[in-house]
C-alpha positions as CSV (number, residue, x, y, z in Angstrom):
1,X,118.6,-22.9,106.5
2,X,117.0,-24.4,109.6
3,X,115.3,-21.1,110.4
4,X,113.6,-21.3,107.0
5,X,112.9,-25.1,107.1
6,X,109.2,-24.6,107.3
7,X,109.4,-22.8,103.9
8,X,111.5,-25.4,102.2
9,X,109.9,-27.3,99.4
10,X,112.8,-29.6,98.6
11,X,116.0,-30.6,100.4
12,X,118.8,-33.0,99.5
13,X,121.2,-34.3,102.0
14,X,124.5,-36.2,101.4
15,X,123.7,-36.8,97.8
16,X,126.4,-38.5,95.8
17,X,126.7,-40.3,92.5
18,X,129.4,-42.6,91.2
19,X,129.8,-43.9,87.6
20,X,133.3,-44.9,86.6
21,X,134.4,-42.3,89.1
22,X,132.5,-40.0,91.6
23,X,130.7,-37.2,89.9
24,X,128.9,-35.9,93.0
25,X,130.0,-36.0,96.6
26,X,128.0,-35.2,99.7
27,X,125.7,-32.5,98.3
28,X,123.5,-30.7,100.9
29,X,121.1,-28.2,99.5
30,X,117.6,-26.7,100.3
31,X,115.2,-25.1,97.8
32,X,112.8,-22.6,99.3
33,X,109.2,-22.1,98.1
34,X,108.9,-19.5,95.4
35,X,112.6,-18.9,95.0
36,X,114.9,-19.1,92.0
37,X,118.1,-21.0,92.9
38,X,120.9,-20.6,90.4
39,X,123.0,-23.7,89.9
40,X,126.3,-23.2,88.0
41,X,129.8,-24.7,87.6
42,X,132.1,-26.0,84.9
43,X,131.1,-28.8,82.6
44,X,131.6,-32.0,84.4
45,X,131.0,-30.3,87.8
46,X,127.9,-32.3,88.4
47,X,125.1,-29.9,87.6
48,X,123.1,-32.0,85.2
49,X,123.6,-35.1,87.3
50,X,122.2,-33.4,90.4
51,X,119.2,-32.1,88.5
52,X,118.6,-35.5,87.0
53,X,118.6,-37.1,90.5
54,X,116.0,-34.5,91.6
55,X,114.0,-35.1,88.4
56,X,113.9,-38.8,88.8
57,X,116.1,-39.7,85.8
58,X,119.1,-40.9,87.9
59,X,119.2,-42.8,91.2
60,X,121.7,-41.4,93.7
61,X,124.5,-43.6,95.0
62,X,124.3,-42.0,98.5
63,X,122.1,-39.6,100.3
64,X,118.4,-38.7,100.9
65,X,115.9,-36.2,99.6
66,X,112.7,-34.7,101.0
67,X,109.9,-33.0,99.1
68,X,107.2,-31.1,100.9
69,X,108.1,-32.6,104.2
70,X,108.0,-36.2,102.9
71,X,110.7,-38.7,101.9
72,X,111.3,-38.3,98.2
73,X,112.7,-41.2,96.1
74,X,111.4,-41.0,92.6
75,X,111.9,-44.2,90.6
76,X,111.4,-42.4,87.2
77,X,110.9,-39.1,85.6
78,X,107.1,-39.7,85.3
79,X,106.9,-40.3,89.1
80,X,108.6,-37.0,89.7
81,X,106.4,-35.2,87.2
82,X,103.3,-36.7,88.9
83,X,104.4,-35.0,92.1
84,X,104.9,-31.7,90.4
85,X,108.7,-31.7,89.8
86,X,109.4,-30.9,86.2
87,X,112.6,-30.7,84.3
88,X,113.5,-29.0,81.0
89,X,116.7,-30.7,79.9
90,X,119.3,-29.8,77.3
91,X,118.3,-33.0,75.6
92,X,114.8,-32.3,74.3
93,X,112.1,-34.8,75.2
94,X,109.9,-34.3,72.2
95,X,108.6,-36.6,69.4
96,X,109.5,-35.1,66.1
97,X,106.9,-37.0,64.1
98,X,104.0,-35.6,66.2
99,X,102.6,-32.0,66.1
100,X,103.4,-29.3,68.6
101,X,100.0,-29.7,70.1
102,X,100.3,-33.5,70.4
103,X,103.7,-33.1,72.1
104,X,102.4,-30.6,74.6
105,X,99.5,-32.8,75.7
106,X,100.9,-36.2,74.9
107,X,99.9,-37.8,78.2
108,X,96.6,-35.9,78.6
109,X,95.1,-35.7,75.1
110,X,91.5,-34.3,75.2
111,X,89.1,-36.9,73.8
112,X,85.5,-37.8,73.3
113,X,84.8,-41.5,73.5
114,X,88.4,-42.4,72.7
115,X,88.7,-40.0,69.8
116,X,91.0,-37.0,70.1
117,X,89.1,-33.7,70.3
118,X,91.2,-31.8,67.8
119,X,89.4,-28.5,68.4
120,X,89.9,-28.6,72.1
121,X,93.5,-29.8,71.7
122,X,94.3,-26.9,69.4
123,X,92.7,-24.3,71.7
124,X,94.7,-25.6,74.7
125,X,97.9,-25.7,72.7
126,X,97.5,-22.1,71.5
127,X,97.1,-21.0,75.1
128,X,100.2,-22.9,76.3
129,X,102.3,-21.7,73.4
130,X,101.3,-18.1,74.0
131,X,102.9,-18.2,77.4
132,X,106.4,-18.7,75.9
133,X,106.0,-16.5,72.8
134,X,105.2,-19.1,70.3
135,X,102.1,-17.3,69.0
136,X,103.3,-17.4,65.4
137,X,103.7,-21.2,65.3
138,X,100.8,-23.3,64.0
139,X,100.1,-25.9,66.8
140,X,99.6,-28.5,64.0
141,X,103.2,-28.1,62.8
142,X,105.3,-31.2,63.2
143,X,108.0,-30.7,65.9
144,X,110.6,-32.1,63.5
145,X,110.0,-29.2,61.2
146,X,111.0,-26.7,63.8
147,X,114.5,-25.4,64.5
148,X,116.2,-26.3,67.8
149,X,115.4,-23.0,69.4
150,X,111.7,-23.3,68.8
151,X,111.8,-26.9,69.9
152,X,113.3,-25.7,73.2
153,X,110.4,-23.3,73.7
154,X,107.9,-26.1,73.0
155,X,109.7,-28.2,75.7
156,X,109.5,-25.3,78.2
157,X,105.8,-24.8,77.4
158,X,105.1,-28.6,77.9
159,X,106.6,-28.5,81.4
160,X,104.6,-25.5,82.4
161,X,101.3,-27.2,81.8
162,X,99.4,-28.5,84.9
163,X,100.4,-28.5,88.6
164,X,104.1,-27.6,88.8
165,X,105.8,-27.1,92.2
166,X,109.5,-27.4,91.2
167,X,110.8,-26.5,87.8
168,X,114.3,-27.4,86.8
169,X,115.6,-25.4,83.8
170,X,118.9,-26.8,82.4
171,X,120.5,-24.1,80.1
172,X,117.1,-22.9,79.0
173,X,118.3,-19.9,76.9
174,X,121.2,-21.5,75.1
175,X,119.3,-21.4,71.8
176,X,116.8,-18.6,72.4
177,X,116.7,-15.1,70.9
178,X,116.7,-12.0,73.2
179,X,112.9,-11.7,72.8
180,X,112.3,-15.3,73.7
181,X,114.6,-15.0,76.7
182,X,112.5,-12.0,77.9
183,X,109.4,-14.1,77.5
184,X,110.9,-16.8,79.6
185,X,112.0,-14.4,82.4
186,X,108.4,-13.0,82.5
187,X,107.1,-16.5,82.9
188,X,109.6,-17.2,85.7
189,X,108.3,-14.2,87.5
190,X,104.7,-15.3,87.2
191,X,105.7,-18.8,88.4
192,X,107.4,-17.4,91.4
193,X,104.3,-15.4,92.3
194,X,102.4,-18.7,92.3
195,X,104.9,-20.2,94.7
196,X,106.7,-22.4,92.2
197,X,110.4,-23.0,93.0
198,X,112.9,-23.0,90.2
199,X,116.4,-24.4,89.8
200,X,118.0,-22.5,87.0
201,X,121.1,-24.0,85.5
202,X,123.2,-21.8,83.3
203,X,126.6,-20.6,82.5
204,X,125.3,-17.1,81.5
205,X,126.1,-15.3,84.7
206,X,124.3,-12.1,83.7
207,X,121.1,-14.2,83.5
208,X,121.6,-15.6,86.9
209,X,122.0,-12.2,88.4
210,X,118.7,-11.2,86.9
211,X,116.5,-14.1,87.9
212,X,118.1,-15.8,91.0
213,X,117.9,-15.0,94.7
214,X,120.6,-17.5,95.7
215,X,123.4,-19.3,93.9
216,X,124.9,-22.7,94.3
217,X,128.3,-23.4,92.7
218,X,129.6,-26.9,92.0
219,X,133.2,-27.7,91.3
220,X,134.5,-31.2,90.6
221,X,131.3,-32.7,92.1
222,X,131.5,-30.7,95.3
223,X,129.3,-27.8,96.5
224,X,131.7,-24.9,97.0
225,X,129.2,-22.1,97.6
226,X,125.5,-21.6,98.5
227,X,125.0,-17.9,99.0
228,X,122.7,-15.0,98.2
229,X,123.2,-14.0,94.5
230,X,123.8,-10.4,95.5
231,X,127.0,-11.4,97.4
232,X,128.9,-12.2,94.2
233,X,129.8,-10.5,90.9
234,X,130.6,-12.4,87.7
235,X,134.3,-12.4,88.2
236,X,134.1,-13.9,91.7
237,X,131.7,-16.6,90.4
238,X,134.0,-17.5,87.6
239,X,136.8,-17.9,90.0
240,X,134.7,-20.2,92.2
241,X,133.6,-22.2,89.2
242,X,137.0,-22.8,87.5
243,X,139.5,-22.2,90.2
244,X,141.4,-19.7,88.1
245,X,141.0,-16.2,86.8
246,X,139.7,-15.5,83.3
247,X,139.9,-12.2,81.4
248,X,137.0,-10.6,79.4
249,X,139.1,-10.6,76.3
250,X,140.9,-13.2,74.3
251,X,144.1,-13.0,72.4
252,X,143.7,-15.2,69.3
253,X,147.4,-15.0,68.6
254,X,149.4,-13.7,65.7
255,X,147.6,-14.8,62.5
256,X,148.0,-14.2,58.8
257,X,144.7,-13.9,56.9
258,X,145.3,-15.1,53.4
259,X,143.4,-15.7,50.2
260,X,139.8,-17.0,50.1
261,X,139.4,-20.7,50.8
262,X,135.6,-20.9,50.7
263,X,133.5,-18.9,48.2
264,X,129.7,-19.2,48.2
265,X,127.7,-17.5,45.5
266,X,123.9,-17.2,45.2
267,X,123.1,-20.2,47.5
268,X,119.3,-20.7,47.6
269,X,117.0,-23.3,49.0
270,X,113.2,-22.9,48.9
271,X,112.1,-20.3,51.5
272,X,114.9,-21.0,53.9
273,X,118.0,-19.4,52.2
274,X,117.8,-16.7,49.6
275,X,120.7,-15.8,47.2
276,X,123.4,-15.9,49.9
277,X,127.0,-15.0,48.8
278,X,130.1,-14.7,51.0
279,X,133.8,-15.8,51.2
280,X,136.0,-17.0,54.0
281,X,139.7,-16.5,53.9
282,X,142.6,-18.7,55.2
283,X,143.2,-17.9,58.8
284,X,139.9,-16.1,59.3
285,X,136.9,-16.6,61.6
286,X,133.8,-15.6,59.7
287,X,130.8,-15.3,62.1
288,X,127.2,-15.7,61.1
289,X,124.6,-13.9,63.2
290,X,120.8,-13.7,63.1
291,X,117.6,-14.5,64.9
292,X,116.3,-18.1,65.3
293,X,114.7,-19.1,62.1
294,X,116.9,-16.7,60.0
295,X,118.5,-19.6,58.1
296,X,121.9,-19.9,59.8
297,X,121.8,-23.7,60.3
298,X,120.2,-24.2,57.0
299,X,123.0,-22.3,55.3
300,X,125.7,-24.5,56.9
301,X,123.8,-27.6,55.9
302,X,123.8,-26.5,52.3
303,X,127.5,-25.8,52.3
304,X,128.1,-29.3,53.9
305,X,125.7,-31.1,51.5
306,X,123.3,-32.2,54.2
307,X,120.6,-30.4,52.2
308,X,120.7,-29.8,48.4
309,X,120.6,-26.2,47.1
310,X,118.1,-25.2,44.5
311,X,120.7,-22.9,43.0
312,X,124.1,-21.3,43.7
313,X,127.7,-22.5,43.8
314,X,130.4,-23.5,46.3
315,X,134.0,-23.0,45.4
316,X,137.2,-23.9,47.3
317,X,140.8,-22.6,47.1
318,X,142.4,-19.7,45.4
319,X,141.8,-19.3,42.5
320,X,138.4,-20.6,43.4
321,X,137.4,-23.9,41.9
322,X,133.7,-24.7,41.9
323,X,133.0,-28.1,43.4
324,X,130.0,-30.4,43.4
325,X,128.7,-31.1,47.0
326,X,125.6,-33.3,46.9
327,X,126.2,-35.0,50.3
328,X,128.3,-34.8,53.5
329,X,130.5,-37.5,52.0
330,X,131.3,-35.1,49.1
331,X,132.0,-32.2,51.6
332,X,134.3,-34.3,53.7
333,X,136.1,-35.4,50.6
334,X,136.7,-31.8,49.7
335,X,138.0,-31.0,53.2
336,X,134.9,-29.4,54.7
337,X,133.8,-30.4,58.3
338,X,130.6,-29.5,60.1
339,X,130.3,-29.5,63.9
340,X,126.5,-29.6,64.2
341,X,124.4,-27.8,66.8
342,X,122.4,-31.0,67.6
343,X,125.2,-33.1,69.1
344,X,122.7,-35.6,70.5
345,X,120.7,-36.3,67.4
346,X,123.4,-35.8,64.7
347,X,126.8,-35.7,66.3
348,X,127.2,-38.6,68.7
349,X,126.6,-42.3,69.4
350,X,125.6,-41.9,73.0
351,X,125.8,-45.5,74.0
352,X,129.3,-45.9,72.6
353,X,132.6,-45.0,74.1
354,X,134.6,-41.8,73.7
355,X,137.1,-43.7,71.6
356,X,134.5,-45.1,69.3
357,X,132.9,-41.7,68.7
358,X,136.2,-39.9,67.9
359,X,137.2,-42.8,65.7
360,X,134.0,-42.5,63.6
361,X,135.5,-40.0,61.2
362,X,139.0,-41.4,61.3
363,X,138.7,-45.1,60.4
364,X,141.4,-45.2,57.8
365,X,144.0,-44.2,60.3
366,X,143.1,-46.8,62.9
367,X,141.9,-49.8,60.9
368,X,143.4,-52.4,58.5
369,X,141.6,-54.9,56.4
370,X,138.3,-53.9,58.0
371,X,139.5,-54.4,61.6
372,X,139.9,-51.6,64.1
373,X,143.2,-51.5,66.0
374,X,142.0,-50.9,69.6
375,X,145.4,-49.5,70.7
376,X,145.3,-47.0,67.9
377,X,141.7,-46.1,68.6
378,X,142.5,-45.5,72.3
379,X,145.7,-43.5,71.5
380,X,143.7,-41.3,69.1
381,X,141.0,-40.7,71.7
382,X,143.4,-40.0,74.5
383,X,145.1,-37.4,72.3
384,X,141.9,-35.5,71.9
385,X,140.9,-36.0,75.6
386,X,144.2,-34.3,76.6
387,X,144.0,-31.6,73.9
388,X,140.3,-30.7,74.5
389,X,140.5,-31.2,78.3
390,X,137.6,-33.7,78.2
391,X,136.7,-34.6,81.7
392,X,136.4,-38.4,81.7
393,X,137.8,-41.6,83.1
394,X,139.4,-42.4,79.7
395,X,138.7,-43.5,76.1
396,X,136.4,-46.4,77.3
397,X,133.9,-44.2,79.1
398,X,130.5,-44.0,77.4
399,X,129.6,-40.6,75.9
400,X,126.2,-40.7,77.6
401,X,127.9,-40.4,81.0
402,X,129.6,-37.1,80.1
403,X,128.3,-33.6,80.7
404,X,126.9,-31.7,77.7
405,X,130.0,-29.6,77.3
406,X,132.3,-32.6,77.3
407,X,130.1,-34.3,74.8
408,X,130.5,-31.3,72.5
409,X,134.3,-31.5,72.9
410,X,134.1,-35.2,71.7
411,X,132.4,-34.0,68.5
412,X,134.9,-31.3,67.9
413,X,137.8,-33.7,68.7
414,X,136.6,-36.1,66.0
415,X,137.0,-33.5,63.3
416,X,140.3,-32.2,64.6
417,X,141.8,-35.5,63.7
418,X,141.0,-34.8,60.0
419,X,143.0,-32.3,58.0
420,X,140.0,-30.3,56.9
421,X,140.8,-26.8,55.5
422,X,137.2,-25.4,56.1
423,X,135.4,-26.0,59.4
424,X,131.8,-25.0,60.0
425,X,130.9,-24.6,63.6
426,X,127.2,-24.4,64.4
427,X,126.7,-23.2,68.0
428,X,130.1,-24.6,69.1
429,X,129.8,-23.4,72.8
430,X,126.1,-24.2,73.3
431,X,125.8,-25.6,76.8
432,X,129.5,-25.1,77.6
433,X,130.6,-23.3,80.8
434,X,132.6,-20.1,80.8
435,X,135.9,-21.8,81.4
436,X,135.5,-24.4,78.7
437,X,134.3,-21.6,76.3
438,X,137.7,-20.0,76.5
439,X,139.3,-23.3,75.8
440,X,137.2,-23.6,72.6
441,X,138.1,-20.0,71.7
442,X,141.8,-20.7,72.1
443,X,141.3,-23.8,69.9
444,X,139.7,-21.8,67.2
445,X,142.6,-19.4,67.3
446,X,145.0,-22.3,67.0
447,X,143.2,-23.5,63.9
448,X,143.3,-20.2,62.2
449,X,147.0,-19.9,62.9
450,X,147.3,-23.1,60.9
451,X,145.6,-21.4,58.0
452,X,142.2,-23.0,58.4
453,X,139.1,-21.1,57.3
454,X,136.4,-21.1,60.0
455,X,132.7,-20.3,59.8
456,X,131.0,-19.9,63.2
457,X,127.3,-19.7,63.8
458,X,126.3,-18.5,67.3
459,X,123.2,-17.2,69.0
460,X,125.5,-15.2,71.4
461,X,126.3,-12.0,69.6
462,X,128.9,-11.0,72.2
463,X,130.7,-14.3,71.5
464,X,130.9,-13.5,67.8
465,X,132.1,-10.0,68.5
466,X,134.8,-11.5,70.8
467,X,136.3,-14.0,68.4
468,X,135.4,-13.1,64.8
469,X,137.3,-11.2,62.1
470,X,134.1,-10.5,60.2
471,X,130.4,-11.1,60.9
472,X,127.7,-11.7,58.3
473,X,124.1,-11.1,59.4
474,X,121.3,-13.3,58.1
475,X,117.7,-12.1,58.3
476,X,114.7,-14.0,56.9
477,X,117.1,-16.2,54.9
478,X,119.0,-13.3,53.3
479,X,122.5,-12.1,54.0
480,X,121.7,-8.5,54.9
481,X,125.3,-7.1,55.5
482,X,128.8,-8.1,56.4
483,X,130.7,-6.2,59.1
484,X,134.5,-6.0,59.7
485,X,135.8,-6.1,63.2
486,X,136.8,-2.5,63.3
487,X,133.5,-1.2,62.0
488,X,130.7,-3.1,63.7
489,X,128.7,-2.1,66.7
490,X,126.2,-4.3,68.6
491,X,123.3,-2.0,67.7
492,X,124.2,-2.2,64.0
493,X,124.4,-6.0,64.1
494,X,121.0,-6.2,65.9
495,X,119.4,-3.8,63.4
496,X,120.6,-5.9,60.5
497,X,119.2,-9.0,62.1
498,X,115.7,-7.5,62.0
499,X,116.0,-5.8,58.6
500,X,115.2,-8.8,56.5
501,X,112.0,-9.4,58.4
502,X,110.9,-5.8,58.1
503,X,111.6,-5.9,54.3
504,X,109.7,-9.1,53.9
505,X,106.7,-7.9,55.9
506,X,106.6,-4.7,53.8
507,X,106.6,-6.7,50.6
508,X,103.9,-9.0,51.9
509,X,101.8,-6.0,52.9
510,X,102.3,-4.4,49.5
511,X,101.4,-7.6,47.7
512,X,98.3,-8.0,49.8
513,X,97.1,-4.4,49.2
514,X,98.1,-4.0,45.6
515,X,94.7,-5.0,44.1
516,X,92.6,-3.4,46.8
517,X,90.2,-0.7,45.6
């Protein structure tokens, strides 16, 4: 590294961080000008903590940093950003009640005499959004009305505005479609040509091979590898990350797929979900695929009662009995659980302990006369910590101190304590490393062997093909087709994902031209 020191834009030396226990120890790392440095490792390995230290969100316990040849000790994220160090986190930093344009330029709104220049703001927002493929979104749209994937792209666009020297991307493609991923990679190439250095955090090793020149691997808070990316294949990197070998296939175990447990007929809500019907059998994993905005999350919310359908029915059991689900309380009462894609906003109390979060859905079992039994709460939490392999110091540790993947495990663990017969998983492995993903897959297999009916939404088509018995494809809010494991191909699944949009566009064109002379 010393030979290239003059080309170094950022260096960290002896960086360590301790919470209840050490999460980083003696990290030495140099980022070169204009390079993409891949940063990977299992959940809890310290990736997000290191990136937050560089981005000014966390103060290191030990060590020093230098940026452009000067001592670098940011006291806040805003100080780091002012110097040109930007970070796109898994936890989005957007205000849902403001428009896309306002979020993009929140700290630099164009104005005339104190009044926002809306025309100038809109023009600047359209240019910023075009860089990341958001051309179809109206910049005046409220961010809260966008799906998580589109919000992620807004966050990326926000951080590309202005003078950026170092860009940290923390799992940037977790919720993006293939087209949006390609747009992001094109932008990364342009940034590199301008001399911008990028730290790219991801568990998707094929992405790292495409964009990174070097790779740094963390394991248990220690840096175990900093090498040229070309020196390693995916299998070698996985072994470095997890300390054990993982296969490319998974054995879900001997299962018996029984009668339908969940039957959905004609479910419809405004322009989001159109006349969707499907059934899920006992012991089956039913996958739902589709592009961002296809209506996948909206469909699960309708089944769970988080949104109310305009029409359609939900039935449980065999023979199917139609049930009324007007709220999540109704759904839980009927034995339906939802593991949400937005664990930060909808799944967790970040300032509370692991024990308190897992106890949320299980109060009757650990309380009496309105008082929680702390011993029972801790025992319940420890059971899930052990079962889910949650990396923590114990039930008392705050959830905000856990890595993203371990936070997701807390959400799943809460529901596993309930005897729900139907479980809806929305992006269950989002932000989870390759080792932990296989833990989740094994867990799903265990649930099906107990006769549970599982619905899994995922943006990772290969994941669905790996674990599902059948896959239904949503496109433009409609269920286009359902494929059995022995009959699907990746090309057919992708074609179905676009089919609904092509049909909708054709109908709109026909309607627009019907009355033309």
